[in-house]
C-alpha positions in Angstrom: 21.3 77.4 104.2 24.8 77.8 102.8 26.1 79.1 99.6 28.6 76.5 98.3 30.3 75.6 95.1 30.5 72.0 93.9 34.1 72.8 92.9 35.0 73.5 96.5 33.4 70.3 97.8 35.5 67.9 95.8 39.0 67.4 97.4 41.9 68.6 95.3 43.6 65.1 95.4 40.5 63.1 94.5 41.1 60.3 91.9 38.3 61.7 89.6 40.0 65.1 89.5 43.3 63.4 88.4 41.5 61.4 85.8 39.5 64.4 84.5 42.8 66.3 84.2 44.7 63.5 82.5 42.1 62.1 80.1 40.4 63.9 77.2 36.9 62.4 76.9 35.8 64.5 73.9 36.7 61.7 71.5 33.6 59.8 72.6 31.2 62.1 70.8 33.0 61.4 67.5 33.0 57.6 68.1 29.2 57.5 68.6 28.1 60.3 66.3 26.9 57.8 63.7 24.7 56.1 66.2 22.5 59.2 66.8 19.9 60.8 64.6 20.7 64.4 64.0 17.2 65.8 63.2 14.7 63.5 64.9 13.5 62.8 68.4 14.1 64.5 71.7 17.5 66.0 72.6 19.7 63.1 73.7 21.8 63.0 76.9 25.4 63.8 76.1 27.1 60.4 75.4 30.1 61.6 77.3 28.0 61.8 80.4 26.6 58.3 79.8 30.0 56.7 79.4 31.4 58.7 82.3 28.7 57.1 84.4 29.8 53.7 83.2 33.4 54.6 84.0 32.5 55.6 87.5 30.7 52.3 88.0 33.6 50.2 86.8 36.2 52.5 88.6 34.6 52.0 92.0 33.2 48.5 91.6 29.5 49.4 91.4 28.1 46.4 89.6 24.4 47.5 89.5 23.3 50.4 87.2 20.4 51.2 89.5 22.9 51.5 92.4 25.2 53.6 90.3 22.4 56.1 89.6 21.6 56.3 93.3 25.3 56.8 94.2 25.7 59.6 91.6 22.7 61.4 93.2 24.4 61.6 96.6 28.1 61.7 95.7 29.4 65.2 95.1 32.6 63.9 93.4 30.6 61.8 90.9 28.4 64.8 90.1 31.4 67.0 89.5 33.0 64.4 87.3 29.8 64.2 85.2 29.5 67.9 85.0 26.2 67.9 86.9 25.2 70.6 89.4 24.1 69.9 92.9 20.4 70.1 91.9 20.6 68.8 88.3 18.7 65.6 87.5 20.9 62.4 87.3 20.3 60.2 84.2 18.0 57.3 85.1 19.4 53.8 85.3 17.0 52.7 82.5 18.6 55.4 80.2 22.0 53.7 80.7 20.7 50.2 80.1 18.5 51.0 77.1 21.3 53.0 75.4 23.6 50.0 76.0 21.2 47.5 74.7 19.7 49.4 71.7 22.4 51.8 70.6 25.8 50.5 71.5 25.4 46.7 71.6 26.0 46.0 67.9 28.8 48.6 67.5 32.5 48.4 68.2 32.4 51.6 70.4 33.8 49.8 73.5 36.8 48.5 71.6 37.3 51.9 70.1 37.2 53.6 73.5 39.6 51.2 74.9 42.0 51.7 72.0 41.8 55.5 72.3 42.8 55.4 75.9 45.8 53.3 75.0 46.7 55.8 72.3 46.5 58.6 74.8 48.9 56.7 77.1 51.3 56.2 74.2 51.2 59.9 73.3 52.3 60.6 76.9 55.2 58.1 76.7 53.6 55.6 79.1 53.5 52.7 76.6 56.3 51.5 74.3 55.2 47.9 73.4 58.7 46.5 73.7 57.9 43.9 76.4 54.3 42.5 76.6 52.9 40.1 79.3 49.8 38.0 78.6 47.7 35.8 80.8 44.0 35.0 81.3 41.6 35.0 84.2 38.2 33.5 84.6 34.9 35.4 85.1 32.1 33.5 86.7 29.2 33.4 84.3 25.6 34.1 85.6 24.7 30.4 85.1 24.0 27.5 87.4 26.6 24.7 86.7 23.9 22.1 87.3 21.6 23.4 84.6 23.0 22.2 81.2 22.5 20.0 78.2 25.1 18.0 76.3 25.7 18.8 72.7 28.3 18.0 70.0 30.1 21.3 69.5 32.8 22.2 67.0 36.2 22.5 68.6 38.0 25.8 68.5 40.6 26.0 65.8 43.9 27.9 65.4 45.0 30.0 62.5 48.3 28.1 62.0 46.9 24.9 60.5 47.8 25.7 56.9 51.4 26.4 58.0 51.5 23.2 60.0 50.2 21.1 57.2 52.9 22.6 54.9 55.7 21.8 57.4 54.3 18.3 57.9 54.5 17.5 54.2 58.0 19.0 54.0 59.1 16.8 56.9 57.6 13.7 55.4 59.4 14.5 52.1 62.7 14.8 53.9 62.1 11.3 55.3 61.1 9.8 52.0 57.4 9.7 52.8 54.5 10.7 50.5 52.6 13.9 51.4 49.4 13.3 53.3 46.2 13.2 51.3 44.1 16.3 51.8 41.1 15.6 53.9 37.8 17.4 53.6 37.6 20.4 56.0 35.1 18.8 58.2 34.9 20.4 61.7 36.0 18.4 64.6 33.3 18.1 67.2 33.2 16.9 70.7 30.5 16.5 73.3 30.3 19.5 75.6 28.1 20.8 78.4 26.0 23.8 77.3 24.4 26.0 79.9 20.7 26.5 79.5 21.0 29.9 81.2 24.0 31.4 79.4 24.8 29.2 76.4 27.7 31.3 75.2 29.7 30.6 78.4 32.1 27.6 78.5 32.3 24.8 81.0 35.7 25.0 82.7 37.5 22.0 84.2 41.1 22.9 85.1 43.3 21.7 87.9 43.3 24.2 90.8 40.4 26.2 89.3 36.7 26.2 90.2 34.5 24.0 88.0 31.5 25.5 86.3 30.5 27.9 83.5 32.9 30.8 83.0 34.4 33.2 80.5 38.1 33.9 80.1 39.5 37.4 79.9 42.7 37.2 77.9 44.7 40.3 78.8 48.0 41.8 77.7 49.9 44.4 79.7 52.8 46.6 78.7 55.9 46.2 80.8 56.8 49.9 81.0 53.9 51.2 83.2 51.5 48.3 83.4 49.1 49.8 80.8 46.7 47.2 79.5 47.1 47.0 75.7 44.6 44.2 74.8 41.6 42.5 76.3 39.8 39.6 74.6 37.0 37.3 75.9 36.3 33.7 75.0 34.3 30.9 76.6 36.3 29.2 79.4 36.4 26.0 77.2 38.8 27.7 74.8 42.5 27.1 75.6 44.7 30.1 76.4 47.0 29.5 73.4 44.2 29.5 70.8 43.7 33.3 70.4 47.2 34.4 71.5 49.1 34.9 68.2 46.1 36.6 66.5 45.8 39.1 69.4 49.5 39.7 69.4 49.4 40.6 65.7 46.5 42.9 66.3 48.4 45.0 68.9 51.4 45.2 66.6 49.2 46.5 63.7 46.8 48.7 65.7 49.3 50.5 67.9 52.5 50.0 65.8 54.3 48.2 68.6 57.8 46.9 67.9 57.6 44.0 70.3 61.0 42.7 71.3 60.0 40.2 74.1 57.0 38.6 75.6 56.5 36.9 79.0 53.9 34.1 79.2 52.6 31.6 81.7 53.3 27.9 81.3 49.9 27.4 79.7 51.2 29.0 76.5 54.1 26.6 76.1 53.0 24.9 72.9 54.9 24.2 69.7 52.7 26.5 67.7 53.2 29.5 70.1 56.9 29.0 70.2 57.1 28.8 66.4 54.9 31.8 66.0 57.0 33.9 68.4 60.2 32.9 66.6 58.8 33.7 63.2 57.9 37.2 64.5 61.5 37.7 65.7 60.3 38.0 69.4 62.3 36.9 72.4 59.8 34.6 74.2 60.0 33.6 77.9 57.5 31.0 79.0 57.1 29.5 82.4 58.1 25.9 83.1 55.5 23.2 82.5 55.8 20.1 84.6 55.5 17.1 82.3 52.7 14.6 82.7 54.1 11.3 83.9 52.7 7.9 84.8 54.1 6.8 88.1 56.5 3.8 87.8 57.4 4.6 84.2 60.3 6.4 82.5 60.1 10.1 81.8 60.3 11.2 78.2 63.6 12.9 79.0 65.0 9.5 79.7 64.8 8.8 76.0 67.7 10.8 74.5 67.3 12.3 71.0 70.3 12.0 68.6 69.9 14.9 66.2 72.6 13.7 63.8 71.0 10.2 63.3 67.5 11.5 63.9 66.6 8.8 66.4 66.0 8.2 70.1 67.9 5.9 72.5 65.9 4.3 75.2 67.3 3.6 78.8 67.9 0.0 77.7 70.2 1.1 74.9 67.9 0.3 72.0 67.5 2.7 69.1 64.0 4.0 68.3 63.9 4.9 64.6 61.7 7.3 62.6 58.4 5.7 61.4 56.2 8.5 60.2 54.9 12.1 60.7 51.2 12.1 61.6 48.5 14.8 60.8 49.0 16.4 64.2 52.5 17.3 63.3 54.3 14.7 65.5 57.1 12.5 64.2 56.8 8.9 65.6 59.8 7.0 66.6 59.3 3.2 67.2 61.3 0.5 68.8 61.9 -3.1 67.6 59.4 -5.4 69.3 61.8 -8.3 69.2 64.3 -6.5 71.4 61.6 -5.0 73.6 60.2 -8.5 74.5 63.5 -9.5 76.1 64.3 -6.1 77.7 64.5 -6.0 81.5 63.0 -2.4 81.5 59.9 -3.2 79.5 57.8 -2.9 82.7 58.9 0.7 83.1 58.7 1.5 79.4 55.4 0.5 77.8 52.1 -1.3 78.2 51.7 -1.9 74.5 50.3 -5.3 73.6 52.7 -5.6 70.6 55.7 -4.5 72.7 56.4 -1.4 70.7 57.5 1.8 72.4 56.5 5.0 70.5 58.1 8.3 71.3 56.8 11.5 69.5 58.5 14.7 68.6 56.8 17.7 67.1 58.1 19.1 63.8 58.4 22.5 65.6 60.1 20.9 68.6 63.4 22.8 68.0 61.5 26.1 68.4 60.1 24.9 71.8 63.6 23.9 72.9 65.1 27.3 72.0 62.3 29.3 73.7 62.5 27.1 76.8 66.2 27.9 77.0 65.4 31.6 77.3 63.8 30.9 80.7 67.2 30.0 82.1 69.1 33.1 80.9 69.7 36.2 83.0 67.5 38.3 80.7 64.8 35.7 80.6 64.7 35.5 84.4 64.3 39.3 84.7 61.5 39.3 82.1 59.6 36.4 83.7 60.0 38.0 87.2 58.2 41.0 86.0 55.1 38.9 84.9 53.7 38.8 88.4 54.2 42.5 88.8 52.4 43.4 85.6 49.6 41.2 84.3 49.0 39.2 87.5 48.8 42.5 89.5 46.5 43.9 86.9 44.1 41.0 87.3 44.3 41.2 91.1 43.3 44.9 91.0 40.5 44.3 88.5 39.0 41.6 90.7 39.5 43.2 94.1 38.7 46.8 93.2 36.7 46.8 90.0 34.2 44.0 90.3 35.8 41.7 87.7 35.2 38.4 89.5 31.8 37.9 88.0 30.3 38.5 84.5 27.7 41.3 85.1 25.6 40.3 82.1 25.0 37.2 80.0 26.4 36.6 76.6 29.9 36.8 75.0 29.5 40.3 73.6 28.4 41.7 77.0 31.3 39.9 78.7 33.7 41.5 76.2 32.0 44.9 76.9 32.7 44.4 80.7 36.3 43.4 80.1 37.1 46.3 77.8 35.5 48.9 80.1 37.2 47.4 83.2 40.5 47.5 81.4 39.9 51.1 80.2 39.2 52.5 83.6 42.3 50.7 85.0 44.3 52.4 82.3 42.7 55.8 83.1 43.6 55.4 86.7 47.2 54.4 85.9 47.6 57.3 83.5 46.2 59.8 86.0 48.4 58.5 88.8 51.5 58.6 86.7 50.8 62.1 85.4 50.0 63.4 88.9 53.2 61.8 90.1 55.2 63.6 87.4 53.6 66.9 88.3 54.5 66.5 92.0 58.0 65.4 91.1 58.5 68.3 88.8 57.2 70.7 91.5 59.4 69.2 94.1 62.4 69.6 91.8 61.7 73.2 91.2 61.3 73.9 94.9 64.6 72.1 95.7 66.4 74.1 93.1 65.0 77.4 94.5 66.0 76.4 98.0 69.5 75.6 96.8 69.7 78.9 95.1 68.6 80.7 98.2 71.2 78.9 100.3 73.9 80.0 97.8 72.8 83.6 98.0 72.6 83.5 101.8 76.1 82.0 102.1 77.7 84.5 99.7 76.0 87.6 101.1 76.1 87.0 104.8 79.3 84.9 105.1 81.7 86.2 107.8 85.5 86.1 107.6 85.6 83.5 110.4 83.7 81.0 108.3 80.2 81.4 109.8 77.4 83.9 109.2 77.6 87.6 109.9 74.7 87.7 112.4 75.2 91.5 112.9 74.3 92.2 109.3 71.2 94.4 109.2 69.3 92.1 106.8 70.3 88.7 108.3 67.2 88.0 110.4 64.9 88.7 107.4 67.1 86.5 105.1 66.9 83.6 107.6 
């Protein structure tokens, strides 16, 4: 038998020690106070202990709550982090799961915990919100891709349609066209595969990506210290650009960010995103998107736009004049079929039965052009270069170290819970490491200054007239 202290058994440099020192978890009790009954039932387990257990599971990639409870029983560092003694009983796995399902599932506690960690990082000067990087990654849903039914599902909509409709009618008026008649707000539906196992997941079909039922974790990372400032989950069938502007506005309002620039993947290069970024006075840098092209035909860039005359000129020299602005926000420029019939380039231009070539241009195309030019500037290149070091590295760490490749539970809310907790523990780890590094750097600076002072004293006291040290001085050996 040995008399030991759990405090002595945990190494001084252990990650959990750094996190416990850097993060104040007391706020959790205030966040969940309204979910507990004050004067009825048996005494509850401290909610800080329950959430700390979840944090340990996500921090070290333990996907099973049963396995997590077994690991806490035998791991001294886990016990120390939870405030449990060597012989104290560990909360049962069912306690975790039942609290999650009954008490916390319908609340916003996970979002509030994530936000508070971001606030703590901001108070330490680790977040400034000046440059934000956003991307999405897929989480494999717990669903067989072969077990599905097909249903007509309403397409996801964006929040900018009212603004787009207004600009369409302004554009039509400038071209002498009547405003479009208002159509009833009937939802647009399309046939979609719905999983019979996890109906809230989305069927993903993307080039270079696995095919099947997935969720998308849309994550934003601050450029200063790679602190995650937002995490939002959608079915994989929702395009990356759909929730972007709304989530950007949430960060600006919630954390008071003064966003100056954003770095985005090519998937966000849409007219609506570019217009929204410009309207918010943000310097947007978006990756290059290779245009879709039918082999053997002209590229769209071969049709040159004349801004002064508001027309296009085709490779054959013909002028394509404005025809109309459609409901999707695109101006249509059409050629003269009489000239096209006799054109030698018609085989490379169009397959239209009436020999009319149509080139489209979005009413917000100028915003797209200006944002695209940022990519080629020196500042833009520096911003975009940092994207792989911030949000892409954040996703790589979450998948490799924190079990974020697969959705642990079924349902959109539970997938969001996983994304928020995973992002929260990554932020905790980053805050702890940065703060520990500052402490070590500060201590090293103090030591170096003391050594410099000692050298100065030694040189002034024991210096000899010949330029060396007076080795015959009585106190010289002790000073050395």
